[in-house]
Structures are given as C-alpha cells and as structure tokens.
N, C-alpha and C positions, 0 to 999 in steps of 0.2 A: 377523697377526690383529689386533694392538693398532692398526697403522696403519689397518686397516679399521673398527674400532669408533671410533677418533679421526675419521675421514672422515666417518662418519655422525652422530657427535655434533655436528660443525661444521655439516653440511648441516641438522641438525634445527634446531639455533639459529638458523639464517641463514632458514630457512622461518618460524620463528615469529616473528622480529623484523621480516620484511619485510612480514607480512600488514597488510592496511588496517586501520584503527582504525574502530570503529563510532560514529559521530558521531550522537547523538540530541539533537535541539534541544529547548529549551523555548519554550513560547509567550511572546510579549511580553506585558507586564503588563495585566492585564484581558481578554485573549484567550484563545481555545482553539485548540489545534493538532490536527490530525487527520492522520495517516498512513494511506494507502491502499496496500496492497500486493496481488500477486498470488501464487497459488500454482503458476502456471507450467504447468499441465497443457496447456493450448491455447495453445502459444507462438506461434503464426501470427497469432492473432487480436488486435486492439485492442478494448477496452472503453471505451464512453463513460460518464463519470460526472458526476452532477448532485447538487447540493444544492438541493433543491426546484425552483426556477425558474432556478438559475444553473448554467452549463454549467462543469464543471470540468476537462474535457479528456478525452482519450483516454489510455488506459494500455497500453502493450504491453508483450511480455515483457522482462524485466530492466530493468523501471522501476517507480517507486513516486512517488505523490502526495503532497506536503507542503502541507496546506492549512490556513492560520491564518485564523480567523474570528471573529466575536462570539459569545460564550456564549448559550446558551438553546436554543430548540426548533429542530431541524433534520430534514429528511427527505431522507436520502441515498438515490440509487438509481443502479443501473447497468443498461445496457441491452446485449443480445446478441439470442440467439434469443427471449429472454424478458426479463423485467424483475424486479429484486429491489430490495426497499425496506427501509430501516432508520432507524426514528425514534429520535432521540437528543436526550437533554437535556444538553447541553454545559455543563460549570461552567468558569469563569473561570480562568486559570492552570493548566490540566489539559492533558495530551496523551493522545489516544485512538488507537486502531488498528482499521482496518476491513480485513478480509482478504477479497480477491474469490476464491472458489472457482469453478474452471471445471470442468464436466462435458459430457462429448459429448451433444450434442442429436440432433435428426433431421437437419438440414442444416448447422448450425455449433454451437458450444460454447453451451452455457447457463450462465448466471451465477448467483451467490448472494452476497450480502454477508453477511459474518459478523463482528460485532463482537468483538474480543479481550476477553474475560472472565477476569481472572486466577483466579477461583474456579471455572471449569468445568472438566470431566474432560480436556478437549482443550487445555488452557491451556498445557502444555509444548510439544506439536507445534507450535501457532500462535507461541508465544514463538520457538521455533527458526526458524520461517519468517521471522519479523518481523526477527530480528537478522541472518539470512543475507541478506535484502533490503537492509537498511541497509548492510550491509557491502559487497555486491557488485554491487547495482544502481544505477542512474543515478536520481538524484531529479528529479523535475518539481515545482518551487516554483511553486504556484498564483499568479498575478498576473492581473489583469484584462487586461493586455496580450498575456499568453500566449495567452489564449483568446479574443479578441475576435472571435468568430464568431457569427453569428445562428443560433442554434438554437431559436428560438422555436416553430416548427413542430413539432421533435422534442419538446420540452417539452410543448406543449399536446397531443400524442398520448400521450406517456408517462403524464401526469399525469391 
C-alpha cells in the first residue's frame, strides 16, 4: 500500500511540473495588446476577424490571436453565419481579452464577440477559458505579413 501511495505521489508531482506555463505578454511601450480566444463549441469552423477595415486573420479551433495595436477607438468584428461587433477604446500599455462565443446557427455556427470584463458575473468562467487557451492553444501573432490577403470586398460588405 505504501508503494502505491508513493507511486501516485511521484506521478502527481511529475504531472504538475510537466505542464506548460502560461505566458501572458505585455504590450510594447505606448501600444495596446488584444488577445482574441475561442470557446471551442464549433470546433470545425474558422472565424474571420477584423479591426474596422483591417483583416486580422481566421481563427480556428485551438488557436488564439495576439494583436498589438495603437491605443484609441477600435471596432472589432467577427464573421460567420452572422456578424458580431465590439467597440473598444483601448488604452496604452494595457492588455485586453475578446472571447468568441460560438452557437449553432441555421446552416453554420453563429458568432458573438464578448469582451472580458473582470467586474461581470461571468468573469470567472471567461478567465478560466482565457488561461486554458493561453496554456493549451497555438498563438497566432498578428503581423501584416501573416495576413497579406486582399479582403476589401469582405470588409466593404461587412461594414
């Protein structure tokens, strides 16, 4: 019995120390940082994300976007069967989290952007999702070269 307890203790310690660490970045001086994560209900779909007239990329399951930008007014939006919009006034040297909630739609999933607000009733649920995404998912760091795709027609139709 003592050997069994010892074995489980060693295995437990090994599992705890082998887990990936959560690396949450800070924005560069004078910039804002936005993390965009998914809730993973519609795991087979990608959602296209925009910051007003700038295409940020498509986010698939087990991915999240890290977007560093200038502070100020931003209009984030996502597209699927519908469109979801979030206006944000980003402050310099701050990090923000946008959560993409997926719900089943008529033909494909519907999308809803939800800003993580630490004061809301759902903040614990969303914080867990955020930390789980940062720990387990693959980051897509936004750069203009990553998404050098002409999406002007989509942007015109979406706005």
